[in-house]
N, C-alpha and C positions, 0 to 999 in steps of 0.2 A: 605168438603174435602172428596175425594173418599177413600174407604177402602184401595186401593192399595197405594195411596200417604201417608195415615196415617201410614200404615205399614212400608213404606220406611223411613219416618221420625223417627219412633220409632227405626228402625234399625240403623239409622244414630246416634241417641243419644246413643244407646247401644255401638256403635263403639267408640265414643269419651270417654265414661265412661271407657271402657276397655283400651283405648289408653293412658289414663292419666299418668300412670307411665313411659311411654316411649315417651311422647309427646315432652318433652324439648330437646330431642336429635336433632330435626330438627334445633334448634337454635345454635347448634354447627357447622352446615354446613356453608360453606363460605358465601353463598348468604344471609343467615339469621343473621350472627354473630353480625353485627352492625345495623341491620335493625331498632331496636327500637329507634335508635338515631333520626329517622324521627320525633318523638314526639316533639323534640326541634324546628323543622322547621314548625310545623303545628299550626293552631290557636286553641290551646287547653287551656282553662282556665275557671275560675268561678266554678260553680257547674257542675260536670262532671258525666255523666252516661256512663259506658262502658258495651256494650252488648257482650255476648259470650267471656267473659274474659279469658277462658281457664285456664292455669296454672299460669297466672299473669305476663308473660313476659312483656306485655304492661302495666299492671295494676300498677306495681311498678314505672314505668316512669310517668304514668298519675297522680299517687298520689302525686308526687313531684311537679306537676304543678297546681293541682286543689285546690280550696278552700275547697271543699269536694268531695269525689269520691264515687259513688255507682257502684259496679261491679256485673253483673248478668251473670249467666250461668245455663244451664240445667243439668249439670253433677256435682253431689256433690263431686266426686273424684277430678275434676278439681278445684272446689272452695276451697277444703282443701289445695291443693298445693299453690294456689294463695294467700290464707290468710296467710299461713306460710311465703311466700316470702315477702309479704308486711310488716308483723310484724318483720321479720329479718332485714329489711331495716330501722326499726324505724319509719315507716310511718303508716298512718291509712286509712281505707276505710270501707265502709259498704258492706257486701256481701249478695246477695240474690239468691236463687235457683228458677228459673222460666223456664217454657217451652216457648221459644221465639216465637213459632208459635201461642200460645194463649195469650201471654203476652200483657197486656195493661198498660200503664204508670199510676202511681199514683201521679206523681209530674212532674214538668217541670225543665229543665236544660239549662244552657248556652251552653254546648257542649254535644253532643251525639257521642260516638266514638265506632267503631268496626273494628277489624283487622281480616282478613281471615274468615269473616262470610258471607258476601254478596254472595260469590260464592257458598255457601251451602244453599241458599234460592231458592227453586224451582220456576220456572216461574209462576206456579199457585198461589204462595203465595207472589210474588214480590210486587204487588200493596198493598196488605193488610199489609205487613210488613212496607212499607213506610208510610202508613196511620197511623199505630201505632206510628211510630217514630215521625211523625208530631205532635202527641199529647204530645210528651215528650220535645219538643223544645220551649223554651221561645221566646217571640218576640225579634228579633235581634240575636237569637242564631244560631247555625250552627251544621251540622252533618259532622263529619270527619271520613274518612275510609281509610283503606289500604287493598290491596288484591293482588293476583297474576294476571299477565296479560294474554292475550289470548294465548301467546306462551307456557304456561304451558301445553296446550293440548297435546303437544308432549311427555311429561314426564308421562302421566297418561294412565292407561288401561281402555278404555271405556267398560262399561257393555253392554251386548247384548241388542238389541232393541233400541228404541228411547226414553229414559227416562231421558236424561241429567244427567246421573250418571256414576260413575267410580267405579272400584274395588280396594279396599285397603287391604293389608295383614298386620296383626300384627305379632309380634315376636313368638307368640304361634302357628303360622301357620294358624290361622282362617282368612277367607276372608269375607269382608264386602262391601256392596254396599252403596255408599253415593252420595248425590246430588253434582254435581260439574259443575258450569257454568263458561265458560271462557270469561269473559267480555272484550270487546274492549272498550277503554277509550271513544272514540267519540260516539259510539253507546250507552254506558251506560249513558253518559250525556244527549243524546237525549231522551232516555227512561225516565229519571228522569224529564226532562222538560215536558213530557206528563202528569206527575203526579203532576205538580205544583211546581217543584223545579228548582232553578237555580244552576247548578253544574259545577264546574271546575274539570275535571278529567285528570290527567297528568301522564306520565310515571315516575317511580322512578328507581333509579339505582338497578341493579340486577334482572330485570324482574318482577317488581312490578308496581302497579298503586296506586296513592293516590288521594283522592277526598275531596272536601269541597262543601257541598250543603246547600243552604238556601231556605226557602219557598218563592216562588215568590209572593204569595198573602197571607200574614200572616193574614189579617183581615178576610178573607173568612174561616179561620180555627179556629178562636178564639170564 
């Protein structure tokens, strides 16, 4: 990883650590308000691993569907909020702090889930991330994800240069550069096919995409 990319990813994590107290406000917006209901329509079950769990908006829904849920995030501030949210709902989960760009799975799961994370994985790390995820999926398991669609590009401020990044401002006035890819559903499915996944990626109401991916050749990766 180049020094420039490493610095960018460090800054991205710092942004989300600082944003934790105000992150949930986005779920009060109309488009996001009932978005986590998608969990009921997706093939989530068994032992579940959630990557980039954030403040637990999805975690609490996943915990109600999973035999056991492990939730991972790089920001301790996010994990603290997520843990309290799950406990308040009378549910249980295991929480782990990990840098998802160096993370390697220590177990395998029936479902690996992530919401609004894939768009923050830079192109240089896309293949490596999916290789790590492949190691976390049991035979017959699946990866399930939700993200914004390509139209979100119109709502973001692109950072100068050609870095696949945008500028985000926090309430304290600080400005941060974060990775932001605007995935087209069909292109994303094709990119995953090149990495050995069979993926169905579809539009979801409100300007989002949802995907389910399975390894095409499981035996080659066991």
